[in-house]
Steps between C-alpha positions, in 0.01 A plus 500: 500500500596274790211632709239405237633142446288332778186673374573402143539139610181520700304630202656230282398231749143635523474495119629143497264393782198661328555280195648181639363484856181710519413361848822639644455832321141554622596383852762768513260765367231409754759474777625852443150642454389421857748723685453775243123493562553516879678829452275651230141393565430657843596856388291460183201385705532807725517726191179345367321575827491156661410517867561183699195358677455544876672226694262251669494511882729265682281493809138562572353743754389339822126510565372707789361204697602236745758243389288192535132413537592301811566818696241618751366836382445644846823412680720479193670184622547167325259229590598138528322253279290375791402852602411581141280191469331571829438861390349386171278247673382769750412733216315222321307403811387862556346514154 
């Protein structure tokens, strides 16, 4: 009988709270429901055949091209801004 006394008092308090303080009662019910759902919902979802979606990529594949349009295609070296402008002007003057 001594072992059941705390549970009897708990049930008595819940009965009192349901009638006199419904906010406290429903707060306790919702507060205890969360951890119970954490333990019960994932196994139930697996039993019902739920398959989690594929994870989105965290990086993208690098393109198979030069890093920057300011690189010279023939020598594969970076051009300075002045060299690039001169190259563009030469190409424009040829056309």
